[in-house]
C-alpha positions, 0 to 999 in steps of 0.5 A: 563414173570416168575411170580416171574420176574412180581411179583418183577417188580410191586414191584418196579412200585409201588415204581415209577419204570417204567418198560420197555414193552421191559424188558427182562432179561436171565434167569440163575439157581437159587442158593440154597446156601448149596446143589448147586455147586453154593457154589463153585463161583469160579468153574463155574467163571473158566468155563468162562475163562479156565485157570484161577487161583483165590487165596480167603481168606474165613475165612476172608470174602473175596471170591466170591459168586453166584454174582459174577458168575452172572456178569461174564455170563454177561462179557463174553456175552460182551466179543467183546465189551470188548475187548480193551476197558476201565473197571472199576470194584468198589470193586473188591474184590479178583479180579475175576472179573477184571482178567476175564475182562483183560482176556477178554481183556479189559484194568482193573483199579479196586478199594477197601476200602479193602488192603488185598483184594487188595493184594489178587487180586494183587496176582491173576492179576499176577497169570494169568499174566494179568495187573491191576491198583489196587487202594484203598479207597472208590468206586471212591473216588481213581479216578482222576476227569478227568477219563472216562469210557466205562465201570464200573463194579459193586457187592456191599454190600446191605443187608438191616440192622438198625446196623452195627454190625449186618452184616459183612461190607461187606453185609452191605449196611445200614438201607435200604441195598443202602447207596453205590448205591447211595453214587456211582450213585451220583458221578458215571455220571463223570466217564462214558465216552460219551455212557457209562455203570455201570452193578452192581447188585442188589437183590430184599432186598435193598429199590425200592426208588434207582431204581426208583432214578435212572431212572430220571439220567439213561437209565435201563435195566434188562440183567439177573436174576434168585432166591437166595433161603433162607435157614430156618433161615440162616440170624438168626434174620435179617431174621424176619426183612426182611419178615417185610420189605417184608409185607412192601413193602420196600423189595421183598421176592419170596414165595413158599409155606414155602420157600423165595428166594431174586430175584437177577438182574444184572442191566446195566445203561446208561445216559440217551440221551436227547431228 
């Protein structure tokens, strides 16, 4: 196991998580936002879906990022399992992952709190001649109580900050970075089919308590990982908060020389089976 990933798993283990011996996620290319091709994640997602037409609103804060690209890889890897299956995307944004999943044959329901994002998602669905069941609301709120899915996908805001105004709403995950994840997983079990799975992106800034708690109810599997390098001064004053959190052991930064990176993972969670 590569050193950066091993150090991250030890960070999680100190918080009470039990890494399984068979955890061996695939390594994706690292991301350097200002110097890499990964500045254009839509261009990379299109590699997985030739002919996709995606419109975004970067100025309005509704756009894809490196996590979108990473999740797209996972969806394409599981194309045969998604074909014909129902899939729910939480926080769909412009709908790029929902459109890709629909192109892979999934029957997609997608939710988002932002009506502007849902308008973009509807436009992108029409442009790609796929059908999305789009619903406005927070997390699972737009669902009927009886709705169940074999696949749920989530890429949620997760940067920790002591107050909401320090980050755009699309990035803020509450004081510990895990607020929306806690809300999602408090209710997600009632919307999963038997043997259903949740795919979610999480980097190493949120408090590790979330994954530790999650493992008590779900079987956890890291599927893919990579390093997302932080540019000098990129997060302004929050950068110092992130470093302090890392020193305190409530966030984790991978450090090489004078550079630091987030460890990013796509996780799969499945309701733990009774012994």
